[in-house]
N, C-alpha and C positions, 0 to 999 in steps of 0.2 A: 386488464384495461391498459390501453396505450398510455405511456407516461409522456409528459410534456414539460418543457422548460421555457421560461422567459429569459432571453439573452439580452443583457444590456451592454452595449459596446461603447467603451469609453474612448476618449481622444488621445491616442498615443501611437507610436510607431508599431507597437505590438498588436494593434487592432487588426493587422492583416492576418494574424493567426486565428482570428475569430472565424474566418472563412473555412479553414481546415477543421476547426472544431465543429462547425455546423455540419460539414460533410461526414465527420465521424459519428455525430449524434444521429443523423438521418440513417446512416448505415446500421445503427443499432436499433432502429425503429422508434426513436424518440422524436416527438414533434417539437419544433422550434418556432417560437415567435420572437421577434427582435425589436428592441428600441435602440436607436442610435442617437448619441449626443451630436450637437452641431460640430464639435471638434472631431468626432469620429469620422464624419463625412469628408474630412480633409485627407483621410488615410485610406478608406475603403468606400465604395459607392453603395448607396441603398439598393441599386439594381443588382449588384453582385450578391448582396445579402438576401434579397428577395428571391433571386433565381435559385440559390442553394437551399433556402429554407422552404420555398414554396408558399410563403406567407407574405402578406403586406408588411412593410417595415414602418414602424411608428417613430416619429421624431419631434413633431410639433406639439407643444402643450396646448396652445390656443388654436385648435383645429376643429371646427364645428362638425365636419363629416366624421372624423375619427371619434369624437366624443359621443356622437349619436350611435355609430356602429359598435364601438367598444370603448367606453369611458376608461380613464386611467385607473379608476378603482377596480373595475372589472378586469382590466388587463393585468393588474398587480396580483389578482387572486385566481386567475384562470389556469395558471400553471401549477405543477407539483413542486417546482423549485425555481428560484430566481438566481441567475448566474451573471456576475459582472466581469467582463473580459474585454480589455484590460481594466482593472480597477486603478485609476490614476490617483495621484496624491489629492487632486481636487475632489474627485468623487468620494474618496475615503473621508476627507474632511467634512464634506456635506453630509455623509451618512452619520458620522460620529456626532455632528452637531444638530442633526435633525432638520436640516435645511430642505426646502422644497421649492426651488426657483425655476425648475425646468421639468420636463416630462420624466427624465430618468430619476432624478432625486425625489420627485413627488411619488413616483411609483414605488420606489424603495421604502419610503416612509409609510405608504399605505398598505403594503403587502402584509399578509398574515401567513406567508409561506416561508420555509427555510431559505436562507440566502448564502450563496457561496461567492467569494470574491477571489480573483487572481491578480494580485498587485503587480504593477510594472511601472518602473520609473528609474530616473538616474540614481546612482548609488548614494550620492549626497542627499538627495531628496528622501530616499528610503531611510537613511540613517539619521535624518534630522529629528530632533526631539519632538517636534510637533507631529510628525508622521507616526512616530513610535507611540506617542500618547493616543493618537486617534486609533491606531491598531489595537492597543490595549482596551480602549473603550468598546470597539467593535466586537472583540472577542468576549468581553464581559456581557455584551448585549446578545451573545449567542450566534454571531455571524461566523460562518465557517471560512477558513482561509487556506488556499493552496499556493505554496511558493511564498515569495519569489525565489528563483534559483540564483546561483552565483555564476557569472560568466561575462563574456565580452558584450558590450552594448553598442547600440547604433551611434551613440555620442562619442564613442572611442574609449570610454572608461571601462574598468573591470571591477566587478564586485557584486554584492547582493543587489537585486533590483530587476533582474532579467525575469520576464514572465515565465511561469511554468509552461512546459510544452503542451500542445493540445491533447496528446495521449494521456498525459498526467492529469489534466483537467477532466478528461472523459472518465478516467478511473475514479476521481473524486465525486463526479456527478453520479455515476452508477452506484457508488457506495452510499450516497445520500438517498437515492431513489429505491434501493433494494429493501424488501420487507425485513424488519428487524427481528429475525427469529431468535437472536441471542441477546436481545436488549437486556441490559442489567447484569450480564454474565461476564466474569473475568476469565480470559483464556490465555494460557501460557503455551507458546510454540517455540521450538528450537529449529534451526535451519543451518544449512551449509556444512562445510568440513571443519575439523579442528586441525591445528598445526602443533606438532610436538617437536621442540627444538633438539637438534643434534649438537649444534654449536651456535654462535651468534649469527651465522650466515645461512645454515642449512636446517631443514626440518623434515619431518615425516608427515604426510597428509594423504588425501585421496582425491578422486575426481569429482566430488560433489560440487555442483554449481549453486545450490541453494534455491533453485527455481521452484521446486515443489513446496518447500517450506514457506517461501515468500508468497506464493500463490495462496497457500492456506491462511497466512496472516491477513492478506488482502481480503479474502473471502469472509473471514471471521469478522473483520472490521466492517465490511459491507453489511453483514448481518446484525450489526449493532453492538458487537462485543467490545469490551475494554481489553485490548490485545497487547500483551508484552511479547515481543519477538526477540529471543536470545540468539544472536547470529554469529557464526564463525565467519572467517574472512571470505567475502564474496564481492563480486563487481555487479551489483544489481541496484536499481533505484529503490528508495525507501517507499514502502506501501503507505498510502494516505491514511492518516488517523491511527497509526500504529506506533507504540513506544518501542524503540529498538535499543537493546543492550548489546554492544559489541564485545566479543571475547575472542580469544585465540585458542587456548588449550582446553582439554577436557576438564581439568580441574577448575578452571575459571568458569566454564559453562555450568558445572555442577553448583558452584557457589552462587552464581546468578540465579539458577533455578530455585534453589532453596530460599533465597532472599525474596523471590517473587511470590512464594506461597503466603496465604492460602489463595487458591483459584478454584473456579468451578470445573474446569477441564484443562488437561494438558496434552499437547500433541508433540511427540518427540520425533521430528522429521530429520534432525541433524544426523550427518554421517560422522559419528564420533570415532576417533582412532581407538582401537582396542588396546594398543600398547604405546608407551612412551620410552624414551631413552632414560635409563635409570639415573645417570649422572651426566647431563649435558656438559660438553667442554666449555670452559669459560672463555676460551679464545678459539679462533678459527683453526680447525684441524688442517695441518699442512702436509703435503706429500713430502717425503724425504727420499734421499738417494737409495735407500735400502730396498724400496719398492714394496715394503710391508704394508698390507691393507689393514687399516684400523679396525679393531673389534668393538662392536657396540653391544652393551648389555641392556636388556629391556626390562621394564616393569609394567604390570597391568594397570590400565587406566580405570578410574571409577566407573561403575555401571550406572549411568544417570537414570535410565528408564527404571531399572529395578529399585534403585535407591528411593526415587520419588514414589513409586508404586507401593512401597512398604513403609513410607514415612508416616509419622503420626498425623501430619497435615495432608495426607493423601487426597488429591482431588477426587470428586465423585466419579469422574470419567477420565481414564488415562488411555491414550492411544499411542502405540509404538509403531515404528517402521522397521521392516526387515528387507534389506538389500541383499538378495541371494543370487548365486550363479548356478545352483543346482538344487533339486528337491525343494522347490520354492514353498509349496503349501505345507509339506511335512515339517520343514524347518520353522516356518511361521507358527504352526500349531505348537511346536515344542517351546518356542520363544514365548508364546502367549501364556503358557502354564508357568514357565520358569520366572518370567518377569512380573507375574501377578497383575497384568494389565487387562483392560476390557476389550480392546481391539488391537489387531496387528494389521497394518497395511503393507502387504508384501509385493515385491516386484522382482523381475529377473533383470539385473543390471548388466548381464552379459550381452543383452540385446541392444546395446547402444543407447541407454536411457540417460546417462550422465550428460548434462549440458544441453539436452534437446528440449523441445517444447511439448513432447508427447510422452504418455506413460500408459502402461497396462498394469492394473493392480488387482490383487485378490484381497478382499476384506475378510479377515479371519476373526471369528469370535467363538464363544462357547456354543452358540446356536448353530454354527456351521461356517461354510465358506461361500462367499459371493464373489464371482469373477466378473469384472467389468470389461467392456470392450476397450480398444485403444481410444484414448481421449486426450485432449490437450490437458496440460497440467492445471490450467485454470479450471477446466470442467471437472477434473478429478477433485480439486480443492472444493469446489462448490458442492459436489455430492457428499464429500466427507463432512463438511460443515453442516449440511442439511441433516445428515444422519446423526451427527453430534447433538444438534438441536433437539432431535426427537428423543434422544437418550436423557436429555436434561429436563424434559417436561415434568 
C-alpha cells in the first residue's frame, strides 16, 4: 500500500527546503498532503507546494469548503506520518503546551499518527532554556526529532539551529514508515576502518569508507531495531535513530563491542587492521642524515569477530564480513568455520568496492552460498537486515 505523509510547513527561511523534500518524497512514491502556516506563505507559495505535491494545500482553519471536503480531524489522521518542516520555535512551543489556535497546531493536537519534527531557528533561540524545555517535553511525548544541524545561518550567525537537509529528513521519514521487522531487537554493528598508531603523526589503516556498515545501521534502525554502531574513523553522516560509539583502534573497538553485549544480533562489517605496531614511538619518527629506514615491529590485533562469536554472551546471530582479493567463496567458507559465526558476507575488494556505492556479495552459511547481483550498498543492507530478521523469528 502506498505510504502518505502530512507535511506541515512552518514559517521560517528554511521553509524553502520543504519544496525539495516534497520532490524527494514523490520520487520515492510517497504521497504528500500539505498544511502551510500563514508565516510559511511569506517564504514559499501555496502554488509551488501544490504543484510539487499534486494536492490541494490547506492553510485556513475557518474554511467551510475545506472542512466539508476534509475536516482537520480527518486531515490529521489520513496520513501514515505527520512531518513538521521547519519546526519553528513557535510551533514547538504550541505543540509542547497543547495549543490549538490555527490549522497546523490543531491538526498536530488531533492526530493519532507518529510525528516527526525538523527544528530550524536562530542559534540563540535554539539554545534558549524555554526551547530546550519544550524539546524535552516533545521527546517525552513521543515526538521524533531530526536535527538541527550546526552551521551557517541566514541571520549570519553560526551554531546549532540549521535545519537538517532534505535528504536527511527523507531518511528519517523512510525509517519511520518502514515495517518494523526488528522491533524490540538490539543489534550491534561495526563499521569503517581502524587506525593503528606508528607514532603521534602516522598510522596504519586501510581503504574502508564505512559505507556498507553505515547502510546496515540505517537499514536496521528503519526496521525498528535498537542499534549500536561502533565506528572507526569515517566521514559519513550519522544514521537517523542510531547510537554511535566512535573508536580508532582495534583494541578500542573490541572493548566497545564487549560493553554493548548482550544483543540479539551482531554484524561485524568493520575492516579491522590485522596488525598493529608493537611499540608505537612516543614522538614523531624523524629522518636522519644516515638514510637508515626505521624498522617496525608488529603485533597481532585481537580478532573481534571470533572473540564475540565465542563469548559467553554470544548473540544468537553473528554475521561477519570477508573482504577478499582471491578465492572469495573458499576463504569465506573457511572463515565461517574458524570464527564460529552464522553468516559471512564476502566480497572481492579488488574490484573497486572501497569508497563506492555499489557492492556484489556472496552470503555464505552452513546451508550454502547465495550470490547476489551487483546492488547499491543500501540495497545490500536492506537484504541482509531482512535475512537477519528471518533468523531471529
